[in-house]
N, C-alpha and C positions, 0 to 999 in steps of 0.2 A: 235662105241661109239662115239659122238663128243661132244666137251665141249668148255664152252665160256670162254676166256679168260679175255679179256678187250674188250672196246669199239672198240679198232683197231684190235681185233684178230681174225683172220679167225678161222674155226673150222678143229680141229686137232684130229685125230684117237686114242684111248685112247688104254692102252695095256692089260688091263684085265677088265673081267667080274664078278660080284658077283654068286657065287654058292650057297648061300641061298635063300628062298624064299623072306623074307624081310631084309630090313637094319638092323643092330645092334640098338638097343635102343639108343638113345640119340642123333641121327643124327638131326643139326638144320635145319628146312626147313624157309628161311626168304624171304623177299619179293624182287622181281625184278624190274628194270627200262626197263628191255625186254618184247616185246612185243611176242606173237607167235600165229599162224595162221594154219588153216587145211583148202586148198582150199580156201585161203584170208577171212575166215569165223574166226574171233579171237576166242582163247581160254583161258582161266586163265591161268597163268604160275607162278611157282614158282622156288626159286634158293635152288636146293639140290645139295651140294657140285660143285656149278658154272654150274651145269646142269639144265637144264628146267624141272620141274617136274609139271604133270597136274593128275587131280582126275580121276581114270577110269570111274565113275559115268558120266563124263563130255563129254566121247566118245559116250554116246549113242546118242549124237544130231549130232554128225558127220558121221552117216551112220554106226556104228557098233554094233555088238549085245552082250551083255555081258552076262553071264550065269554064273551062281555059282551050282557048284557040291559041296553039302554039305557034302554027304558020304567021297568024296575023298579032303576035303576042297580046293578046287582048283576052280578059277577064271578064264573063258576062254573069250578070246576076238577075235572077227572074225568079216572079212566085211561081212556086211548085203546085200547081193548082190540083195535083192530085193528093195534095198532103191538107188535111183540115184538122188533124190533131197534132198539136206538138208539146215538148218537155221541156226544151230550154237546155240550159247547160247545169249540171247540178254542182252543189255547194259554191255558189257564186256568191263572195262576200265583199266587203269594203277594203280597200288594202290596209295592211298593219302599218305602212308608210305614210307618215305624213304628206299632206297634199303638197305639191310640188317637188317632190323627190322624182328626178329624174328616172323613167322607166327604160328609156332609149333615144337614140337619136336616128331620125329617118335619114333614108339615103336615097338616092337617085333611081328610077328605072325606067325603062323604055318598055313596060308595060303598062297596056291602057286599060283603066275599069270602067265597065259599060253597066250602068243600074236601070235596068228596064230598057235598054238600049238609048240612054242617055250616057255621056261621057262625065265622070264626077271625078273630084280630087282624089287623089290617092296617097298614100303614104308607105313607104318601102322600109320594114323594120323588122330584124331578125328572120330574115328569109320568105316574111308573111307580109301580105298586103291590109293595109288599114284604111277605111274611109269614115266618114263622118256621118254619125247615126242621123241626124235630122233630113240626111239627104233618101233615107229608108224611106223617109213619109210620104214621097211618090206612090208608095203602094196603099198609104192610108193617112192617118191622122196624126201628129207631132205636136205635145203639150209639155211644159215644164211647169211643176208644182213646188211651189215657193216652200210652203210649210215642211215638206217631206224632201226638200232638197234632191229631186229626183224628176228626171226625164221619161215621158212616156210615149211609145210610139202603140196606135191601136191600128190592127190591119183586119178590115173585115175577111170572115170567111177562115176564120183561123181561131182553135181555141182559145179561152182565156181562163185565166187562174185568179185566185185572189190575191191583192197586193200584201206583200209581207216584207217590212223595213229591213235593208240589209244590214248585219254587224259589222263590226272590224273583224278581218283575219288576223288570227293570233299568229306570232311570229315563231317561225320554226328554226332554232338555234340548231346548228350544227357541233358546237361545243358539248363535250360529253364532260358531265358534271360527276363528281366522284363524293362519295359519303366516307366517313371516317371510317366504314369498314374495309372500304377499298383500300387505304393509305397506313402505311406505318407510323407511328408517332417517331419510333427510335431512328428513323431514317432522316428525322429532322434534325438530329443534334447537330449534324455538320455546318448547319446554318447558323451564323452569327447571332446572337441574342440581343446584341448593345440595344438599349432602348435610345430611339431617336422621336424627334416631336418635330413635327412638319409646321415650318414658320417661315417667314420671308420677310422682305421690306417692300411695301408698297409702293408703286412708283406711278403718278398721275398720267393717265392717257395710254399704259404700257406696262408689260407684264411685269410680274414683282421680279425682286432681284434674291436670289438662295445661290446655296452651295450647290456647287455641281454634282458633290456625291448623291445629295438624296436625290435630284433628278435624275440620275443614271441608274439607280439602285430603283427605283419605283419603276423607269422603262423596261429594265432587265426582266422585271416579274411582271409585264404586262399591267402596269398602272399607268393612271393619267391623270394630270394635274391642271393640262391646259390642250389647246389644239392647235399644234403650229402650221395643219396643212390647209385650213379652211378659213381665209379671210374675213373678218368681220363675222365669224361665229361665235354665238354665245349658248352656254349651258346652264341652265338653272337647275339646281339640285337644292332639296331641303332636308334638314334632319327633323326627326319626330320621335323623340324622346317621351312625350307624353303631348296630349291635346291641351291645350290652352284656349279653345273654341275661334280659333282664327284659319284654321285650315279650309273649312268650306269657302271662305269668302277667297282666298286663295286659289284653290281649285277653280270658283266660278271667273276669275279674273283671266287665269291661264284660260279657260275653255272661250272665255268672250274673244280672247285674241288669237286662239289656236296655237298657244305656245306649250312646247312640250314640255316637260320636266320629270324628276325622278325627286322621290319621298324616300328616304334611307329610315328605316323603322326599327323600333326595338322590341324585344318582348312584350315590355310594358304596353306599348302603344296597341301590337297587337292582342292584348288581352282586354284592354280600355275600350279600343275603337276600332272592333272588326265591321263597323258598319262604313266607317271612312276608309278603311284599306278597301272594302269592295268598292266604293265610289271611285277610288283611284284607279283601279282595274277596271271600271265600267268607262270611264272617261279615257281610256287609252295612255294614261300616264305609267310612267316603269316606278317599280318599288324594288328599292336598296337594302341591303342587309347591315343594320348598324348593331348586330348582336341582340343578345337575349337580357344582357344586363349590364350593357354601357361599361365593361372594364378596362381598364389599361391592358391592351393585348399582350406589350411586349413586356409585361410583368406576369403572363399567364403561360402555365407548361404548356407544351404542345397539345395536349389532349383537351384543356379547357378552350385553347384556340379553336381547336376543331369542333368542340362541343356547340361553344357561343355561335357558331357560324351556322353549324347543321340544325340546331333547334330551330332558329328562325325560316332557316331553309324548309324545312319539315312542314312548319306551320302554314307556311304559305303555300305549301303545294297540296298539303292534305286538306285544310281549310277553304282555299280559295281556286285550287288547281293552277295555281303561278309558280314559274319558274323564274327564281332572280339570278343575274349574273353580276350584280354590281356589288361591291363591299366597300364601307367606308369604316377605318378604325376609330372607335372613339377617341375624343381629347385629341385626335390627328397622332397618336403613339403608335409607333411600329418599330420594327427590327426585320432584317432581313428573314429570320424564321417566319414572321408573321406573312410577309410578303410571299414566301413559298408556299405556305400553307394555302392560303388564300389562293392562290395562283392552281396549285394543283386539285383544288377543291371546285375548278371552274370560275374562279372569280376574275373581274378585271378589279385592281383598288383603285378608288375613286376619291381622290384627294382634290386641293381645290387653288384656285389661283386669286382668288379674294374672297375675305370673310372679313367679319367687325365682331365688336362686341354686341352682339344682338341678342344672345342666350338668356342675358340677366333681366326676367322679366320685371324686377323691381328698380331697374335703373336704365331704362329705356332713352336711348339720347334725343329723339324727339322726332318727327316726322321731316321737318327740315334739313335736320344734320344727317338721317338716315338717306335720305334721298341724295344729299349734295355727295356723300361717300360713296354710295353704290354707283354714280354713275360718273363722278370725275376720274374714279378709277378703270371705269369701263375700259376695255382691251381687247385686241382679236383675240379669238380661241377663249376667252375667259370661261373659266367651269365657277361659278358662283355657288359658295355655301351660305347658304339663310335657314336660321332657324324658323319652322313654322310657328313658335309660341310667342315670337315679338311682333305687337300690334302695329309698330313702327311699319314693319316689312308689311305686312298685311295691305295698311293704308297706304303706302305708297308703291306698291306692286305695279298697278297701273299707269301711272305714271313714269316710273321705270321702264314699263315695258313700250310705251309711247316714246319714250326719249330713245331707247334705243333704236327704234325702227324708225324715228326721223334723221338717226343720224347713219343710217344704211345699214347697221347691224341684222342678222338672220339668228332666229332661236333655233337652237338644233336639237336632237334626242341624243342621248347616250349612246342608243344605237348606232348613229352615224360615225359616232366616235369610234366606238369600238369595233364595229362588223362584225360581230360575232358569228 
């Protein structure tokens, strides 16, 4: 049996094998950022204790015969010698979820799985059986390509195709987004438009103190400033009003540590650096709406609130094929009306539980102070607002990530928080 230890690891022999038909109940099956192939045809691959798990049913598309003997409660998997041409499964892609996200939890089963006459470990999940891909090597050869981050099984006598790297699947959202054409501005006159500014008192090692009204109103309209459901979760968000030369460095550090993040972009950023927006999307980061002109939305008419959000949304959709579901009001200024319009246009309003005065490029606090402030106020469920124009943020980001990981924090995506 072979095991994937890390991006730099080769495949190593395991010392023991299971003697029971199914894995013990409670084994987590999680998503991988690893690709798997049979004769270069991709097959969906899931992480089971750092091994690649595949669904038994999928093997039917790769030249295998799968027979179930109900009397003996046994699944027999053999090579179908009559099959030489295979097509694999269509539209296999890397998961849109970050690696480590739980796909499901395996349960016990009294069904035995036999692979070419030899009993193998099996995992009962969502009414289907899974086995480990490397066990299929009994029919051929099994290998790991560290550069491609891919597993390959080659079976003689079956057709082969050209290797094609897998792309990350796009997430399909179930929320319906509305444009201003679908909404009537006059309907929002019933919502108070009193201006509020997001603010709080920072508390070292804990969430900040703020008024209950602000927290309640944000929650009532589908907004977030913190995650109270996931201990030790952290969410990184960066506001991008304009580019100051540090975004590529920030993205490189995030990618190095596989840390998700959301970049809230303005119309100016879309105009000036579409290349960076495309790179954010290509690297799997989320894009949020920070309005076209960065106005105080609480001072805007309902029509302008809609326009400020819709024009960014349209640009992202038309120019990049990207749909955004997150909005951050400029200056942290909002009203009930702003929250209601954003909600009805399909947005979660994302505020924050940590920020500091990092946006003044002419008055940076220095790397030591920036690092100390960001880490001293780290807390469970924190949503960090950081400005990508800050050289201090860019230069201390790697150390901040290392500190968070060393102290048991886990970086999550806004998709995990908002569950659209």
